[in-house]
N, C-alpha and C positions, 0 to 999 in steps of 0.2 A: 458590309457583307462579311469581310474577313474578320472584323472585330466581333461580330455575332457568333461566328464559327469558333473563334478562340474562346470566347466567354462560355459557350455551351460546352466545349471540350474541358475547360478548366472546372466548370461546375460538375460535370459528370465524372470527372477523375476522382472525385471524393469517394467513389465506390471502390477505389483501389485500397482504401483503408479497411473495408469490410472484412477481407480475409485476415488482416492483421488482428482486428478485434476478436474474430473468431479463434485465431491462433492462440490468444491469451487463455482461452478455455483449456488448452493443452497444459499450460502452466498451472492452472487451477487443479487439473487432474493430477499432475505431478506432485503438487503440494498435498493433495488428498492422500495419495499413496504414501508419501513421506510421513504425514500426520499419523496414519494408522500403523506404519512400521514403528514409529516412536511410541505410540500408545500401547501396542502389543508388547514391545520390549519392556516398557515401564511396568505393565501388569505382570508379565512373567518374572520380572526381577525385583519386584517391590520389596520382598523380604531381604534381598541382598543390598539394596540401596540405602545409603545413609539418608537422613532427613534432608540434608543440603543437596545431595544428588537428586533426590526425588523432586525437590522444589525446582531444581534446574531442568529436569525433564518436563515438569508441568509448565514452566515458563517457555520452554521450547514449543510445546503444544499451543500455548497462547500466541506465541510469535507466528507460528505457521497459520493459525486461524486468522490473525490480523492481516497478514500478507495476502491470504486468500480473499478476505473481504475487500482489501484494497484493489486486488486484481479484478474482482467482479464489478466494483464501482467504476474503475477506469474503463473496463470493457463495455459495460452497458451505457454509462453516461457519455463516454467518448463516442460510441456509435450513434447515440441519439443526438449529440451535439454537432458531429461532423459528417455523418453519413445520411441517416434517415431515422424518422421516428419509428419506434418499435410498435408493431400492430399486435396488441395483446387482447385476446378475446375477453369479453365481459365476465365470463364465468371463471377465468383464470385470475389467480391472485396477482395484484399489481403492487410492486414495491412503492412505498409512500414517497420516496425521494426521486423516483424515476420521472423524468420529464420536467423536473423542477430544478435540476442542477445545471447551471450554465458553466462555461469554462472557468470563470472566475471562482465560483464556489467549489468546483472540482479541484482546482489547484489548492484551495485552502484545505479541503478534506485530505488531499494527498499529503500536503505538508504536515498536517496534524497526525496523520497515520504514520508518516515517516518518524516523527518525533516520538510517537508512542512505541513504535517498533524499536527504535534506537534506545529508548528508555529500558525496555525489556532486555535488550542485548547488554546494555551497560550494567543492569542489575545482575545478569548472569556472570559478567566478568567480575564484578565486585564480590560475588559469592564464591568465586574461585580464588580470591586473594587469601593468602595465609602467611604465616610468619616466615615461610621459606621463599617468598616471592623475592626475586633478585632485581637488580637495577634495570635490566633489559625489559623484564615484565612490567616494572613500574613505569617505564617510558612508554610501553605499549598502552598501558592503562591511561596514562596522561593523554595520549593521542586519541583514544576512544572518547575520553571526556571532552576534549577539544572539538572533536568531530560532532559529538552530540550537541554541545553548545552552539556550534555552527548551524546545525539543523534547527535548534530552537530559535536562534536569532534570525535565521532565514524565514522561518514560518511566521514569526512575529512581524518582521519587516514586510513580508507579502501581505499579511493581514492589515497592517497599518496603511500600506500603499493602496490596498483595495478600498479601505474606508475613505481615504483622501480622494481617491478617484470618484467614488460615489457622491461625495460632498460637492465636488466640482461639477458633476453632471446635473445636480439639482438646481 
C-alpha cells in the first residue's frame, strides 16, 4: 500500500519539470531579442564596420541562433522524454526529430551543439588576435583552446561510450 503511494507520487512528480521546460521559452525569447538587437546594430553600422568586425557580428548571430536551437531541442525533447508526449494536431507541422530523441541521443546532440558553439566562440577570439596581443591575452586564448578541446574530448567520449553501451545491449 505505502509502496504504491510512493511510486505514484514519484511518477506524478515528473510534472514539476513542465514549468522548467516552459521557462526555457523565456530564454529563447531573450535570445530572440538579443539576436535582433545585434542584427539591427549590424545593419545600421555596416558602413562603419571593418570586414573583420562585420564577420564577428555575423558569427555572433550564428552563435545566438545555435544556442536558440539547442534550447528548443532541450525544451521539447526533454519534455517528451521526462514529462509527457506532446499532443500535436495532425494539421500542425511536426518536427521530424520530435518523439525520436531519447535521452542518450539528446545528450549527443547537446554535446555536438556545445562543441559547435565553442568553435564559433573560439573563431571570434582568434579573429580578435592581433600583433598587440599581450601575454595575458595569450594565456586567456590558451585557456579558451583547452576548454574547447575539453568539450571536443567530452563529446567524443560520450559518443564512444554510447556506442559501447549499445553494443553490450545487443
